[in-house]
Every structure is written in C-alpha cells, then in structure tokens.
C-alpha positions in Angstrom: 0.0 0.0 0.0 2.9 2.4 0.9 4.4 1.6 -2.5 1.2 2.6 -4.4 0.9 5.9 -2.6 4.5 6.8 -3.3 4.0 5.9 -7.0 0.9 8.1 -7.1 2.9 11.1 -5.8 5.6 10.5 -8.5 2.9 10.4 -11.2 1.5 13.7 -10.0 4.9 15.3 -10.1 5.6 13.9 -13.5 2.2 15.2 -14.8 2.9 18.6 -13.4 6.3 18.8 -15.1 4.8 17.8 -18.4 2.0 20.4 -18.0 4.6 23.1 -17.3 6.6 22.1 -20.3 3.5 22.4 -22.5 2.7 25.8 -21.0 6.2 27.0 -21.8 6.0 25.8 -25.3 2.6 27.3 -26.2 2.4 30.9 -27.2 -0.5 33.2 -26.5 -0.2 36.3 -28.7 3.5 36.7 -28.1 3.6 35.5 -24.4 3.9 31.9 -23.4 0.9 30.4 -21.8 3.0 29.7 -18.7 3.7 33.4 -18.4 0.0 34.1 -18.5 -0.8 31.2 -16.2 1.9 32.0 -13.7 1.0 35.7 -13.8 4.2 37.3 -15.2 3.2 37.8 -18.8 5.5 40.0 -20.9 2.7 40.8 -23.3 2.4 44.5 -23.9 -1.1 46.1 -23.9 -2.5 49.4 -25.0 -4.4 51.8 -22.7 -8.0 50.6 -22.4 -9.0 52.9 -19.5 -7.5 55.0 -16.8 -7.6 54.6 -13.0 -8.9 57.8 -11.6 -11.1 59.1 -8.8 -12.3 61.9 -11.1 -15.7 61.4 -12.8 -14.1 61.8 -16.2 -14.4 59.9 -19.4 -13.0 60.3 -23.0 -15.0 59.9 -26.1 -13.4 58.9 -29.4 -14.5 58.5 -33.0 -12.7 56.2 -35.6 -12.9 57.6 -39.1 -12.2 55.3 -42.1 -15.1 55.5 -44.5 -17.4 58.3 -45.2 -17.8 61.8 -43.6 -21.4 62.7 -44.1 -22.1 62.9 -40.3 -18.8 64.4 -39.1 -19.9 68.0 -39.2 -23.0 67.0 -37.2 -20.8 65.3 -34.6 -18.6 68.4 -34.3 -21.7 70.6 -33.8 -23.0 68.3 -31.1 -19.7 68.2 -29.3 -19.5 72.0 -29.3 -23.2 72.3 -28.2 -22.5 70.1 -25.2 -19.1 71.8 -24.6 -17.1 68.6 -24.5 -13.8 67.3 -25.8 -13.2 64.3 -28.1 -10.5 62.5 -30.1 -10.8 61.6 -33.7 -8.7 58.7 -34.9 -8.2 59.1 -38.7 -7.0 56.6 -41.4 -4.6 58.0 -43.9 -6.8 57.4 -46.9 -9.7 59.2 -45.1 -7.4 62.1 -44.6 -6.7 62.1 -48.4 -10.4 62.1 -49.2 -11.5 64.6 -46.6 -8.7 67.0 -46.1 -11.1 69.9 -45.5 -12.9 67.9 -42.8 -9.6 67.2 -41.1 -8.9 70.9 -40.9 -12.5 71.5 -39.7 -12.0 69.0 -36.8 -8.7 70.6 -35.9 -10.0 74.1 -36.1 -12.9 73.2 -33.8 -10.3 72.2 -31.2 -10.7 68.5 -31.2 -7.7 66.1 -30.9 -6.6 64.0 -33.9 -4.8 60.6 -33.7 -3.6 58.1 -36.2 -5.7 55.0 -37.1 -3.1 53.8 -39.6 -2.7 54.7 -43.2 -4.6 51.9 -45.0 -6.5 50.2 -42.2 -4.8 46.8 -42.3 -4.6 44.2 -39.5 -1.3 45.6 -38.3 -0.5 42.7 -36.0 0.1 40.7 -39.2 2.6 43.2 -40.6 6.4 43.3 -40.3 7.8 46.0 -38.0 9.1 48.0 -41.0 5.6 48.0 -42.6 4.0 49.0 -39.3 6.4 51.9 -39.1 5.6 53.0 -42.6 1.8 52.8 -41.9 2.2 55.0 -38.9 4.7 57.5 -40.3 2.6 57.9 -43.5 -0.6 58.6 -41.6 1.1 61.0 -39.2 2.7 62.9 -42.1 -0.7 63.4 -43.8 -2.4 64.6 -40.6 0.5 66.9 -39.6 0.6 68.4 -43.1 -2.9 69.7 -42.5 -2.9 70.5 -38.8 0.7 71.5 -38.3 0.5 69.7 -35.0 2.3 66.6 -33.6 0.2 63.4 -33.5 0.5 61.7 -30.0 -2.0 58.9 -30.1 -2.6 55.8 -32.2 -5.5 53.3 -32.4 -5.0 50.0 -34.1 -7.5 49.0 -36.8 -9.9 46.3 -35.6 -8.2 46.7 -32.2 -5.6 44.2 -33.3 -2.1 44.6 -31.8 1.0 42.7 -30.6 4.2 43.6 -28.9 5.9 44.7 -32.1 3.1 47.2 -32.9 3.0 48.8 -29.5 6.8 49.0 -29.5 6.9 50.6 -32.9 4.2 53.1 -31.9 6.1 54.0 -28.7 9.3 54.5 -30.7 7.5 57.1 -32.7 6.3 58.9 -29.6 2.7 57.5 -29.8 0.5 56.1 -27.0 -1.5 53.1 -28.3 -5.1 53.6 -27.2 -7.8 50.9 -27.1 -11.2 51.3 -25.4 -13.2 49.7 -22.6 -16.7 50.9 -23.7 -17.7 49.8 -27.2 -20.8 51.5 -28.5 -21.2 48.9 -31.3 -22.7 51.8 -33.3 -21.2 50.2 -36.5 -23.6 47.3 -36.2 -26.5 49.6 -37.2 -28.3 49.3 -33.8 -30.7 52.0 -32.7 -29.7 55.2 -31.0 -31.4 54.1 -27.8 -29.4 50.8 -27.9 -26.2 52.6 -28.5 -26.8 55.0 -25.6 -27.9 52.2 -23.3 -24.7 50.2 -24.0 -22.5 53.1 -23.4 -24.2 54.4 -20.3 -24.5 51.0 -18.6 -20.8 50.3 -19.1 -19.1 53.6 -18.5 -17.2 54.3 -15.3 -14.5 56.8 -14.1 -11.6 56.7 -16.6 -13.5 55.0 -19.4 -12.5 55.4 -23.1 -15.6 55.2 -25.3 -15.4 54.0 -28.9 -17.7 55.4 -31.6 -17.5 55.9 -35.3 -17.9 59.0 -37.3 -20.2 57.7 -40.0 -22.3 55.0 -38.3 -26.0 54.8 -39.1 -27.5 56.4 -36.0 -24.5 58.2 -34.5 -26.0 61.7 -34.4 -29.1 60.7 -32.5 -27.1 58.3 -30.3 -24.4 60.9 -29.6 -27.0 63.5 -28.4 -28.7 61.0 -26.1 -25.4 59.7 -24.8 -23.8 63.1 -24.1 -27.0 64.2 -22.4 -27.1 61.2 -20.1 -23.4 61.3 -19.3 -23.7 65.0 -18.4 -26.7 64.3 -16.2 -24.7 61.6 -14.5 -22.0 64.1 -13.7 -19.3 63.0 -16.1 -16.8 65.3 -17.5 -16.3 64.3 -21.2 -12.9 65.0 -22.7 -10.4 64.0 -25.3 -8.2 61.0 -24.7 -5.1 63.0 -24.1 -6.9 65.0 -21.4 -7.8 61.8 -19.7 -4.6 59.7 -19.9 -1.5 60.3 -17.8 1.3 61.9 -19.9 4.2 60.3 -18.0 5.1 58.4 -14.8 2.5 55.7 -15.2 2.1 51.9 -15.5 -0.3 49.8 -17.5 -1.6 46.6 -15.9 -2.4 43.4 -17.8 -6.0 44.6 -18.3 -4.9 47.8 -20.0 -5.7 50.0 -17.1 -3.3 53.0 -16.9 -2.2 53.8 -13.3 -0.4 56.9 -12.1 2.8 55.9 -10.3 
C-alpha cells in the first residue's frame, strides 16, 4: 500500500512537469501560456482605460469610410461643450482633407488610425512603421501639430506594434466601452450600451459615420452629463508620464 501511494505522488509530479513544459511551449499572442498562467506575462497592452477618482471619461471616433455625419458630430460636441478625439485613417485624410482641418480648427484632438486600415498585427515591423509614419505625415501636413495617439484598426495589436508606436512617440489607445454603433443598432441601444458600461476613466469607442451616430451621440452626451461625467479628449484623460499599464490595459499613475 505504501508503494502505491509513493508511486501516485511520483505520477502527479511527472504530470505537473509535463504540463509546465507544455505551457512553456505554447504561445498566446506573443507570451507563453506559462507566463500568462503563472502571472508574469511580458505581453504589452494598449491603454484601455484610466484609473482615476475623477468622474471623467474620454469619447473617441474612428474615421475610415465616409464623412457625411462628421460635421454634425462636431456641432453636437460643441453644443455640449465637451472634448473628443478623432482617430483618422490616412486614406480618409486624403479624401476629406477639408474635414480634417475642420476637426482641428474646432479644437478636437486627432490621432492616427493607420494609413490603409490593415490588421497591423500581421505586418512586419518595418511596414508597421511605414503605416504610422505615413498617416502621421498626412495629418500633420494639415494641422501642423504633432500626433500623439494611435489606435490599431480592428483593435488588433501585438508587442511589435506597441513598441513601434512607442518608438514614434505614440501612445496606443484601445477602449473599454464599445458602443457597437457600427452594427446599425438604434440610437437608444447605443446609448444604453455606453451608459450601462461607463465608469471613471473609461474610453468610449464610436465611429464618425455609423447609421445612428447623431441621435445616439446627443442622447449619450445628455445622459453622461446628467450623471455628472466630464467628457474630454483621450489626451486630457490619460497620464502623460510616470505611469504603468496593468495586464488589463488600465493605466495607473505611479
């Protein structure tokens, strides 16, 4: 009986060693599964939200196709006296240069959303750099201002992309509140999604030309204001320096 118990312990140890070897071998988006499992992942993440005691959120709009509703968005933002960030794709800048100037002249922040809207996590580092540098150059040619923020198309990223963006002086920005406005859902549904998920330090994702964005934006801004939130650009929310980003993408002040 004693021999059987001893053998069982040995089997458990052997199984544990095999499991660890498997975990070390399997990669999860650039980090080994052992790193994730054991809690010391080296995987880099963008800023999804900000830890803050202030009742402040950032609202952002991705612009890749179409601009019919952009002026209406600007008018609503100014009516409610709030800030916002527009993430622009390079080919959108090519097509709507006058609107880029209008966004900038209205005092709203502009970030890069790549040049051609690819899945950048699938690109080489040199191509990533070209995508970013090209889009930044197009925006800067119109605004005469530095670009400080980047949002990856489709929210797809890896360590190489975040490192490339950082090397170019860009903070990579994700979101923790997705309006799903691009799905064609109603204004009330968009507003309900946003307002039920928002919290201090949230970054809200919307799109400049989604079907019901104008009605949804008015409802959302009104409800957030009533709830006591200050609504700003992303740069006015995130910490400029002396910060850490945890594994969930929450930015913390050191």
